[in-house]
C-alpha positions in Angstrom: -1.3 -27.4 -38.7 -1.2 -28.6 -42.3 1.5 -30.9 -43.6 2.7 -32.1 -47.0 2.3 -35.7 -46.1 -1.3 -36.2 -47.2 -1.8 -39.6 -48.6 -2.3 -39.9 -52.3 -2.1 -36.4 -53.8 -3.0 -36.7 -57.5 -1.5 -40.2 -57.7 1.6 -39.4 -55.7 2.3 -40.0 -52.1 2.0 -36.3 -51.1 1.8 -32.8 -52.5 5.6 -32.1 -52.5 6.3 -35.3 -54.5 3.5 -34.5 -56.9 4.7 -30.9 -57.4 8.3 -31.9 -58.2 7.2 -34.6 -60.7 4.7 -32.3 -62.3 7.5 -29.9 -63.2 10.0 -32.6 -64.3 7.5 -34.5 -66.4 5.8 -31.5 -68.0 8.9 -29.7 -69.3 10.4 -31.4 -72.4 14.0 -30.9 -71.4 13.7 -32.2 -67.9 11.5 -35.1 -69.0 14.1 -36.2 -71.5 16.8 -35.8 -68.9 14.9 -37.9 -66.5 14.3 -40.7 -69.1 18.0 -40.7 -69.9 18.9 -40.8 -66.2 16.6 -43.9 -65.7 18.1 -45.7 -68.8 21.6 -45.1 -67.6 21.1 -45.8 -63.9 18.2 -48.3 -63.6 20.5 -51.2 -62.8 23.0 -49.4 -60.7 23.2 -49.7 -56.9 21.7 -46.9 -54.8 19.3 -45.9 -57.6 17.1 -44.0 -55.2 20.1 -42.0 -53.8 21.3 -41.2 -57.4 17.7 -40.1 -58.3 17.5 -37.9 -55.2 20.7 -36.1 -56.2 19.3 -35.8 -59.8 16.1 -34.2 -58.6 17.8 -31.9 -56.1 20.2 -30.8 -58.8 17.2 -30.1 -61.0 15.5 -28.0 -58.3 18.7 -26.1 -57.7 19.5 -25.5 -61.3 16.0 -24.2 -62.1 15.9 -21.9 -59.1 13.8 -18.9 -60.0 12.1 -16.9 -57.3 9.0 -16.2 -59.4 8.5 -19.3 -61.6 9.3 -23.0 -61.8 9.6 -25.9 -59.5 11.7 -24.1 -56.9 9.2 -21.2 -56.7 6.4 -23.7 -56.1 8.2 -25.6 -53.4 9.2 -22.3 -51.7 5.6 -21.1 -52.0 4.2 -24.2 -50.4 6.7 -24.1 -47.6 6.1 -20.4 -47.0 2.3 -21.0 -46.8 2.9 -23.1 -43.7 5.5 -20.7 -42.3 8.4 -23.1 -43.1 11.6 -23.0 -45.2 12.2 -24.7 -48.5 13.9 -27.6 -46.8 10.6 -28.4 -45.1 9.0 -29.2 -48.5 12.1 -30.9 -49.9 12.3 -33.3 -46.9 8.8 -34.4 -47.8 9.6 -35.4 -51.4 9.2 -39.2 -51.4 12.2 -40.2 -53.5 11.7 -43.9 -52.8 8.2 -43.7 -54.3 9.4 -41.8 -57.3 12.2 -44.3 -57.8 9.8 -47.3 -57.6 7.4 -45.7 -60.1 10.2 -44.9 -62.5 11.7 -48.4 -62.3 8.2 -49.9 -62.8 7.6 -47.8 -65.9 11.0 -48.7 -67.2 10.4 -52.4 -66.8 7.1 -52.1 -68.4 8.6 -50.3 -71.4 11.3 -52.9 -71.8 8.8 -55.7 -71.7 6.6 -54.1 -74.4 
C-alpha cells in the first residue's frame, strides 16, 4: 500500500505537504496572503497551530471538485482508496512552519 509519507518529495517532507504548498505559493493571491500571515504571526505563540488553521481554511475556501488544491488532495486520497482527511492528516504543518519562519528570519536579516 502506498502512503503520502515518502521522505523528501520535491524538497518537502511528503507529497501532501508539497501539493498544498505548491498551490499556495504559485497563486499570487494565496502567496500574498501567506506572506502577510507570516509577518503578522511569526512571533506569536502557537504559530504552527495558527498556520494549520490558515492552510485548512485555504483548502476549504478554494474547494472545487475539478480544479485547485482541494481537488488535488481529493484525487491523491481517492487514488489510494482513502478520504480527503487521509491526505490532510499527512500535511506536515510543523515542517511548513519551520520553513516559513526560517525564510522570514533570512529576509529580516538581509
